[in-house]
C-alpha positions as CSV (number, residue, x, y, z in Angstrom):
1,M,15.7,-5.9,-28.6
2,I,12.7,-7.5,-30.4
3,P,11.1,-5.3,-32.7
4,L,7.8,-5.0,-32.8
5,Q,5.8,-6.1,-35.6
6,Q,4.5,-3.7,-38.8
7,G,0.8,-5.2,-37.7
8,F,1.0,-3.8,-33.8
9,A,2.3,-0.7,-34.1
10,L,0.3,2.1,-32.9
11,D,-1.3,4.9,-34.9
12,P,-2.6,7.9,-32.8
13,Q,-4.8,9.0,-35.8
14,Q,-6.9,6.2,-35.3
15,Y,-8.3,7.9,-32.0
16,V,-8.9,11.3,-33.1
17,P,-12.4,9.9,-34.2
18,V,-13.3,8.6,-31.4
19,L,-12.0,11.3,-28.5
20,V,-13.5,14.1,-31.3
21,S,-17.2,11.9,-31.1
22,A,-17.1,11.7,-27.4
23,A,-15.9,15.2,-27.0
24,T,-18.7,16.5,-28.9
25,T,-21.2,14.3,-27.2
26,V,-20.1,16.0,-23.9
27,V,-20.5,19.1,-25.5
28,V,-24.0,18.3,-26.7
29,F,-24.7,17.0,-23.4
30,V,-23.8,20.0,-21.3
31,V,-25.5,22.3,-23.7
32,A,-28.3,20.6,-23.4
33,F,-28.6,20.4,-20.3
34,A,-27.7,24.2,-19.6
35,V,-30.4,25.6,-22.3
36,V,-33.1,23.1,-21.1
37,Y,-32.4,23.2,-17.3
38,L,-32.1,27.8,-17.6
39,L,-35.5,28.5,-19.9
40,G,-37.5,25.9,-18.0
41,R,-36.1,27.2,-14.1
42,S,-37.1,30.6,-15.1
43,F,-40.7,29.7,-17.1
44,T,-41.2,27.1,-14.0
45,T,-40.7,28.9,-11.6
46,R,-42.2,31.7,-12.3
47,L,-45.3,29.6,-13.1
48,V,-45.5,27.7,-9.7
49,R,-45.3,31.1,-7.6
50,G,-47.2,33.2,-9.3
51,A,-50.0,30.6,-9.3
52,L,-49.3,30.0,-5.3
53,E,-49.5,33.7,-4.7
54,R,-52.6,34.5,-6.2
55,R,-54.1,31.7,-4.2
56,G,-53.0,33.2,-1.1
57,Y,-50.3,30.3,-0.4
58,D,-48.1,31.1,2.8
59,E,-44.8,32.2,1.7
60,T,-43.3,29.7,3.1
61,L,-45.1,26.6,1.0
62,I,-44.5,29.2,-1.8
63,G,-40.3,28.7,-1.1
64,I,-40.7,25.2,-1.0
65,A,-43.0,24.6,-3.9
66,V,-40.3,26.8,-5.8
67,S,-37.4,24.8,-4.6
68,T,-39.2,21.1,-5.8
69,T,-39.6,22.4,-8.9
70,V,-35.9,23.7,-9.6
71,A,-35.2,20.3,-8.5
72,V,-37.4,18.6,-10.8
73,T,-36.6,20.8,-13.6
74,A,-33.2,20.1,-13.1
75,V,-33.8,16.1,-13.5
76,V,-36.1,16.7,-16.5
77,A,-33.0,18.3,-17.9
78,V,-30.6,15.2,-17.7
79,A,-33.0,13.2,-19.0
80,L,-33.5,15.3,-22.1
81,A,-29.7,16.2,-22.6
82,A,-28.9,12.6,-22.1
83,T,-31.5,11.8,-25.3
84,V,-30.3,14.1,-27.2
85,A,-26.3,13.2,-26.5
86,G,-27.3,9.7,-26.9
87,F,-27.1,8.3,-23.9
88,G,-29.7,6.3,-23.8
89,V,-28.0,3.4,-22.2
90,V,-26.9,5.3,-19.2
91,L,-30.0,7.1,-18.9
92,A,-32.1,3.8,-18.7
93,A,-29.9,2.4,-16.3
94,F,-29.7,5.5,-14.1
95,A,-33.3,5.6,-14.1
96,T,-33.6,2.1,-12.9
97,L,-31.2,2.7,-9.9
98,A,-33.1,6.0,-9.0
99,G,-36.6,4.5,-8.7
100,A,-34.8,1.5,-6.3
101,L,-33.4,4.3,-4.8
102,A,-36.6,6.2,-4.1
103,L,-38.2,3.3,-3.0
104,A,-35.8,2.2,-0.6
105,V,-35.5,6.0,0.9
106,G,-39.4,6.0,1.0
107,F,-39.4,3.2,3.6
108,A,-36.7,4.2,5.4
109,A,-38.3,7.5,5.9
110,Q,-41.8,7.4,6.1
111,D,-42.0,9.1,9.3
112,L,-39.9,11.8,8.0
113,I,-42.3,12.1,5.2
114,A,-45.3,11.7,7.4
115,N,-43.8,15.0,9.1
116,F,-43.1,16.9,6.5
117,V,-46.3,16.4,5.0
118,A,-48.2,17.3,8.4
119,G,-45.7,20.4,8.6
120,V,-47.3,21.7,5.3
121,F,-50.5,21.3,6.0
122,I,-50.0,23.4,9.2
123,V,-48.2,26.2,7.7
124,Q,-51.2,26.2,5.2
125,D,-54.0,25.8,7.5
126,E,-52.7,27.8,10.3
127,P,-54.1,25.9,13.3
128,F,-51.4,27.6,15.1
129,T,-49.0,30.7,14.5
130,V,-45.6,31.5,16.7
131,G,-46.9,33.0,19.9
132,D,-50.1,31.0,20.2
133,W,-50.4,29.1,23.2
134,I,-51.5,25.4,23.0
135,E,-53.0,22.2,24.5
136,W,-52.8,18.5,22.9
137,N,-53.1,15.3,24.7
138,G,-52.8,17.0,27.9
139,N,-49.4,19.0,27.3
140,S,-49.1,22.7,26.9
141,G,-46.8,25.4,25.3
142,V,-46.3,28.3,24.2
143,V,-45.3,28.2,19.9
144,R,-41.9,29.2,19.3
145,E,-41.0,28.4,15.8
146,V,-43.1,25.9,13.1
147,Q,-40.9,24.1,11.1
148,L,-41.4,21.6,8.3
149,R,-40.6,18.7,10.5
150,V,-41.4,19.8,13.7
151,T,-42.7,22.5,16.3
152,K,-41.1,24.1,19.0
153,L,-42.8,25.3,22.1
154,D,-41.6,26.5,25.3
155,T,-43.7,25.6,28.2
156,F,-44.3,27.8,31.2
157,D,-41.7,26.1,33.1
158,N,-39.8,27.6,30.1
159,Q,-38.3,24.4,29.2
160,L,-38.3,24.0,25.4
161,V,-40.2,20.6,23.5
162,T,-40.1,19.7,19.9
163,V,-43.5,18.0,18.6
164,P,-43.2,16.1,15.7
165,N,-45.9,18.0,13.4
166,S,-47.4,14.3,12.5
167,D,-48.6,14.0,15.6
168,L,-50.1,17.8,16.4
169,A,-51.7,17.1,12.9
170,T,-53.4,14.2,13.9
171,T,-55.2,15.3,17.7
172,A,-57.2,17.6,18.7
173,V,-55.3,21.2,19.6
174,T,-56.9,23.5,21.6
175,N,-55.3,27.0,21.0
176,H,-56.2,28.9,23.7
177,L,-55.3,32.9,21.6
178,A,-57.0,31.9,18.8
179,N,-60.3,34.1,19.2
180,E,-59.8,38.0,19.4
181,R,-61.8,37.4,23.5
182,R,-61.6,34.8,25.8
183,R,-63.8,34.2,29.0
184,V,-62.0,33.6,32.4
185,S,-64.4,31.8,34.7
186,Y,-63.6,30.8,38.3
187,D,-66.1,28.8,40.7
188,F,-66.7,30.1,43.8
189,G,-68.6,28.7,46.8
190,I,-70.5,29.8,49.0
191,G,-72.0,28.4,52.2
192,Y,-75.5,27.5,52.2
193,D,-76.5,30.0,54.7
194,D,-74.6,32.8,52.6
195,D,-76.9,35.6,50.8
196,I,-76.2,34.3,46.9
197,Q,-77.3,38.0,46.1
198,Q,-74.6,39.4,48.1
199,A,-71.9,37.1,46.8
200,R,-72.8,37.6,42.9
201,E,-72.5,41.6,43.9
202,A,-69.1,40.6,45.1
203,I,-67.7,38.6,42.4
204,V,-69.1,41.0,39.3
205,E,-67.9,44.0,40.8
206,E,-64.6,42.5,41.9
207,G,-64.0,41.2,38.2
208,A,-64.9,44.4,36.6
209,S,-62.4,45.9,38.6
210,I,-59.6,44.2,37.3
211,D,-58.0,45.6,34.6
212,G,-57.5,44.3,31.0
213,V,-61.6,42.9,31.7
214,L,-64.0,44.1,28.9
215,D,-67.4,45.8,29.9
216,D,-69.2,44.3,27.0
217,P,-69.7,41.0,27.5
218,P,-70.2,42.2,31.0
219,P,-69.0,39.9,34.2
220,E,-71.5,37.3,36.0
221,A,-71.9,35.2,38.2
222,P,-74.8,32.6,37.8
223,V,-75.2,29.5,40.0
224,A,-73.7,26.6,38.6
225,D,-74.0,24.2,40.8
226,L,-75.5,22.8,44.4
227,G,-72.6,21.0,46.1
228,D,-72.7,18.2,48.6
229,S,-70.7,21.3,50.9
230,A,-71.0,24.5,49.2
231,V,-73.2,26.6,46.4
232,V,-71.4,27.0,43.7
233,L,-71.6,30.3,41.8
234,S,-69.7,30.4,38.5
235,G,-67.8,34.1,38.0
236,R,-67.0,35.0,34.7
237,V,-65.4,37.9,32.8
238,W,-64.0,38.3,29.2
239,I,-60.7,39.5,28.2
240,D,-59.3,40.5,24.7
241,T,-56.4,37.6,24.0
242,D,-54.2,40.2,22.0
243,E,-54.1,43.0,25.2
244,S,-54.3,41.1,28.5
245,D,-53.1,37.4,29.8
246,F,-55.2,35.3,31.1
247,A,-53.2,33.3,33.9
248,A,-52.4,36.8,35.3
249,V,-56.3,38.1,35.0
250,R,-57.8,34.8,36.3
251,T,-54.5,34.9,39.6
252,Q,-55.8,38.1,40.3
253,F,-59.9,37.6,40.5
254,V,-59.5,34.9,42.4
255,E,-57.7,36.5,44.8
256,S,-59.7,39.9,44.6
257,V,-63.0,37.5,45.5
258,K,-61.7,35.5,47.9
259,E,-60.7,38.5,50.0
260,R,-63.7,40.6,48.9
261,F,-65.4,37.5,50.4
262,D,-63.6,37.2,54.0
263,A,-64.3,41.6,54.4
264,E,-68.4,40.1,53.7
265,G,-68.0,37.4,56.0
266,L,-69.4,34.9,53.2
267,D,-68.0,31.9,53.8
268,M,-65.9,29.6,51.6
269,P,-66.7,25.9,52.6
270,Y,-64.3,23.4,51.9
271,P,-65.8,18.9,51.8
272,N,-66.5,17.9,54.9
273,T,-68.0,14.8,56.2
274,E,-70.3,14.6,59.4
275,L,-70.6,11.4,61.0
276,S,-73.2,10.8,63.5
277,G,-74.8,7.9,65.4
278,G,-73.5,6.2,68.5
279,I,-71.1,3.5,69.3
280,E,-72.5,0.6,71.7
281,V,-69.8,-1.7,73.3
282,E,-70.6,-5.3,74.9
283,Q,-68.6,-7.0,77.2
284,V,-68.7,-11.1,75.8
285,G,-66.4,-12.6,78.4
286,E,-64.7,-12.3,81.7
287,V,-60.9,-11.8,81.3
288,D,-58.8,-14.1,82.6
289,A,-56.2,-13.0,85.2
290,A,-52.9,-12.6,84.8
291,P,-50.4,-15.4,86.9
292,G,-49.8,-14.2,90.4
293,D,-52.6,-11.5,90.6
């Protein structure tokens, strides 16, 4: 057995200062982070929440802003604690890596970020809310849930449609229930020989008799067009959007007027075309007889 030379002997005492220094640095980092994070979170979250609540922002947006503030406070606390503890080199490397990752994620998640931002504007501006009947790009549905990335709607066939918020934020959206009152209209055609006043009275009376139709503005039926086959009267009634169903009122309105027209002998003509003139046939030549005749 070869004895170790005295110069290579291990002395545990020489590592004590290193371990103490490392432990001290870790303790300083932890303490600094805890102090900065706890105090900063308490102050900034109260400040952000109070400022947004005073301006009347939606609770969803307030929650997002508070969560974002907490995350930013944590990042700042890590940076300050690392600086106090002497982790300058590590902090610089971390910042470089974080910047590169943020750039890569930003390029990869452009659509996600666009939908998120659009969702924030939808929640804040409230062009529609849960329960509203909306139309966009030839589609329609009743809003079930507004999330920060997508909006979920139920179609009238009871199908669930999920629409990216950016689509709804960048196109014209018709909200049929945004106002307290809405007009229900339908064009009724009568024959040119029928009495316009009689037809108008029938439309107005039938419209006024429907449950949910408002007295003010009153039902009306002005002449809207002189068509190829009919005189068109536009039947118009008004409903309260919170108390009456548009589709139900419209259906009952059309059925009631049709039955009233039939009872009073008012014609509801459909488009037709009448041909006039004659046909003249001339014999150009004789037809050869078939062989054997």
